[in-house]
Each structure stands twice: as structure tokens, then as C-alpha cells.
C-alpha positions as CSV (number, residue, x, y, z in Angstrom):
1,M,183.9,128.7,121.9
2,I,183.9,132.8,120.8
3,L,181.5,133.1,123.0
4,R,183.7,131.7,125.9
5,A,186.3,133.6,124.6
6,E,184.2,136.0,125.5
7,D,183.7,135.3,128.4
8,R,180.1,134.7,128.2
9,T,177.1,132.6,129.4
10,I,176.6,129.7,126.4
11,P,173.2,130.0,126.4
12,N,170.5,127.4,126.2
13,T,168.7,127.7,123.1
14,N,170.4,127.9,119.4
15,A,168.4,131.2,118.5
16,A,169.7,132.9,122.0
17,V,173.2,131.8,120.5
18,F,172.5,134.3,118.0
19,H,171.7,136.8,119.4
20,T,174.5,136.6,121.8
21,L,176.8,136.6,119.2
22,A,175.1,139.7,117.7
23,E,175.9,141.5,121.3
24,C,179.4,140.7,121.3
25,G,179.5,142.2,117.6
26,V,180.2,138.6,116.1
27,I,178.2,139.0,113.9
28,S,175.4,141.7,112.8
29,K,171.9,142.1,114.2
30,Q,170.1,141.7,111.0
31,V,172.0,138.1,110.3
32,S,171.6,137.2,114.6
33,Q,167.6,137.3,113.3
34,Q,167.7,135.8,110.3
35,M,169.8,132.8,112.0
36,S,167.7,133.1,115.1
37,E,164.6,132.4,112.6
38,A,166.2,129.7,110.5
39,A,167.0,127.7,113.8
40,G,163.4,127.9,114.6
41,F,162.6,126.1,111.4
42,R,165.1,123.7,111.9
43,N,163.2,122.8,114.8
44,I,160.2,122.5,113.3
45,L,161.3,120.2,110.3
46,T,163.7,118.2,113.3
47,H,159.8,117.4,115.5
48,R,157.3,117.9,112.9
49,Y,156.8,115.1,110.7
50,G,154.0,115.0,107.5
51,D,151.4,117.1,107.0
52,D,152.3,119.3,109.6
53,I,155.5,120.3,107.7
54,N,154.1,122.9,105.1
55,N,156.2,121.7,101.8
56,Q,156.4,125.1,99.9
57,D,158.0,126.9,103.3
58,V,160.3,124.5,102.8
59,Y,160.8,125.1,99.0
60,N,160.9,129.1,99.1
61,F,163.7,128.6,102.2
62,L,165.6,126.5,100.1
63,Q,165.8,128.6,97.2
64,H,165.8,131.7,98.9
65,D,167.4,132.1,102.4
66,L,170.6,129.5,101.9
67,Q,172.3,132.4,101.0
68,L,171.5,133.6,105.1
69,F,174.5,130.6,105.9
70,S,177.4,132.1,103.6
71,E,176.4,135.2,104.8
72,Y,176.8,134.4,108.7
73,L,180.3,132.4,108.1
74,R,181.9,135.4,106.2
75,E,180.7,137.5,109.1
76,V,182.5,135.2,111.9
77,R,185.1,134.4,109.6
78,D,185.2,138.7,109.4
79,Y,185.4,138.6,113.0
80,L,188.1,136.2,113.9
81,D,190.5,137.0,110.9
82,S,190.5,141.0,113.2
83,K,191.2,139.5,116.0
């Protein structure tokens, strides 16, 4: 909805959406990059099963990277509040 309100084309991938949000000034480039990586990680978890998933990588993400989602939401909320 934000991208449509900014008259931007909606990208085909989640990762590209985050980059476009950064281009529009909705989120920072750093959060954009991290969210793009998280989208790629989600794809790995979604499309691979069993031995193809590195349990240590999943554990590390859950232990150290969950704050990223709070930061993303804060930046989006700050952007919306500024409108």
C-alpha cells in the first residue's frame, strides 16, 4: 500500500520490495538489506526440508536477528507518522 501511495511499481519479489521501500525513504538502506536477506532465508526454509536446512543457521537467526523485524516496523511506523 505504501508503494502504491508513492506511485511506485510493486516489485515481483519480497527482496525487491524492501529495496524499493528504501529508495522511497520508507526504511533505511541497512534495514532494507537485512530484510532482503531475511526474505531469502525464508525462501530457503520454505522450499527446503530436512538435511538441506542448516539447524545452526536457523538457531543463530532466531537468537540474534529477530530484533530486525521490530526495527523494520518502527521505521515503517515513523514514515507513516510523518505523513
